[in-house]
N, C-alpha and C positions, 0 to 999 in steps of 0.2 A: 380748124377749131378758131372763131374770133377772137382776137385779142383784141381788150378793152380797157378802159380806165376807167375806174369809180372816182366818184367822189367822196373822200373821207374824212374825219374829222380832224385830220394832221395834214390833208391835201390830197392828192391823188394816190389812188390804188390801183397798180399793177393786176390784171385777174387775165383769166381764160374762161371759155364758156362752150359747157360740151350741151349741143343741143340734137334731143331725137330727130329721125326722120317723120314724124308725126307729132299731132299736139302732145305736147307732154303731160305727164298724169300728175307729175307732182315738179315742183321747183328746189331745188338741193343746192344749198352754200356746203361745201367741204373745205375746214381750214389745218393748216399745215404745222406742222414740229416746231419745239421752240427754236426762235432764229439766232439764238446766241449759242444754238450745237450746230449753226447748220441746215435748219432746215426752212425749205421753200417750197410754192404750189408746185414744182417740181420732180418734189420728194417720190422716190416710186411709189410709197402706200398710198399716198394725194394723187396720182395718176391712174395706176390702177382702181382704186376706189370709184372715182369720179368717172373714169370710162365704163364700170360695170353700173352706173346709175344712169348714164346714156343709154347702155343693150337694155336696162329693163324700162326705158321709155320717161327719163328722167332730165329736165332741163339741169345741169350740174353748175356750178358757178366756184374756180378754186380761185384763190388771189393770194397775192404777200402780203404780209400784217407790213404796216409802216415800218420804214428801214432796211427792207428786206425788196433786191433786186431795183425796180424803177417806185417802189412806193417813196413816199416821204416821208419826212419824221424819224423818229427813232424809237428803239426798243424802247417801252414803259412796265414793263415787269406785268403785264396782262392787263393792268387798266386801261389802257388804252387800246389794245389788241383787239377787247371786248366791244369799245366802241366801232373798231374797223370792224366787225364781226357784224356788227347793231346796223353798220352801213350796207353790208353785201344784202343782208335781209330784206334791207329796205331798197334795194335795188332789184333782188327777184320777186318782192310783191309789187312793184309797180309795174314790172316789165310782163310779169305771170297773173295776173289776178286770177279769181275763183279758183284758181288751184291749190293744194295741200302744198305748206311751205314744211321744208325739211330742215335740221340742222344739223350738222357733222362733221368728225374732226379727226385728226390722229395726233395721238401722245398729248401733247402742251394743247393743239389745237383742239383735241378731243374736252378736255377739260372746257376751252373757251366755248363751244360747240351746246354742248350740256347745261352751262350755267346760263348761259344768254340764253340759250333756245328753251331753257326750261320756263325761263322766267318769261318771255315774249307771247303772247296770246296766242300769236299771228301763227306762230308754230306748231305742229301739229306730232312731229314727231322726231325722235331725238338718236343720233346714231355715235358712238364713240370706238375708236378702234384705240385699244391698249392705254387708254388712259391713265395719266399719271398719280394713280390714288393715293400714296405715300411720298411725305415729305416736301418741302418746298412751300409750304403753308397753301397750298392750294384748297376752295373752299367748294366741297360738292353738299352743301346743305341744299340749294335749291331743287341738285335733282333726284335727292334726296327723300325729297317727301312730293317730288314729284307723281301725276298721274299720266301722263301721255306717254305714248309707249314709246319703253327704250330698249335699243338693239346695242351688242358689243360685242366685238370682236377681237381676240388676246390670244396670243403666242404662248404655249404652254414654258416655253423656256426662257421666258422676258427675264431681263435682270433690271431692269429700270419700275417696270411696272406689274409686279410681280403678280402671280398666277392666283396664289393664295388669299394676296389681298382683294382681287376683282369677287372672289368667291366669296368672301365674307361681305362685300361691299352690296355685292350682288342677290345675298340670300335675304337682305333687311328692304329691297327696293321694294314698293309695291308696283302688282300688276297694272299694264301688261310690260313684259319683258321678256326678252329674248339673249341668250347668251352663247356665241361660237366659240370655240377653244380649238387654235392650230396647231397641230402636233408639231411637236420640237422645234415653231419657230421663236426665236428673238426678238428684241423691242423693234428692230427694224424688219424682220420677219426676210430679215437675208437667206435671199433664195428663195422664199416664198412669198412673195409679191400678190403672185398671178392668184394665190390662194385668197388673199386679202378680198380679190376681186369676185372670186365664184363663192364667198362667202355675204358678198354684199347683195348679189343675184339669188343665192337661196335664201335669205333674210328675208326678203324685201320684195323679190319679183311678182308675188303675187299677194302682195302688200295691201289692204286700201285700207287707207286712213277718212 
């Protein structure tokens, strides 16, 4: 899997690109969890989800936010990280013109992907794994009114992004939307990260945007 260096607003961004064997059906960017809690593009859920996107025929880009790994800059409380995500979308739109662009992420990265993806007219589909719907001041107002296809994967026993909060949020979202709940999974999907990959395949394997 080729290692890349993207041009980010705060300097170079370290990235990895998963490419399918045939021409890709979509180009996806997958964002990692909170950097201050150890999140990187190598986090197991990010790895499994990106691999799953590749298996269903997508080009999948995962990258390190500013200040993580070899990426330049410092953590910016989500503001700069949204700019980093937009730069990654720019890269995929430039290198895969004419195919759908998908925005995806896990936890903090899920919030980034939903927020940026809902606002970017190039993005055709949104995917979030365990987005942090409560606390920390995260604003989900953009996705709350988005009519783009929205997909969610949630752990039943998530102690940070609680399932009851997801149910309340999901009930108010406009269609189209779909939610998969993974039995007995905590926030990091410990022991169940492969099931996240399976859920990505089940949700999006036959989906046409």
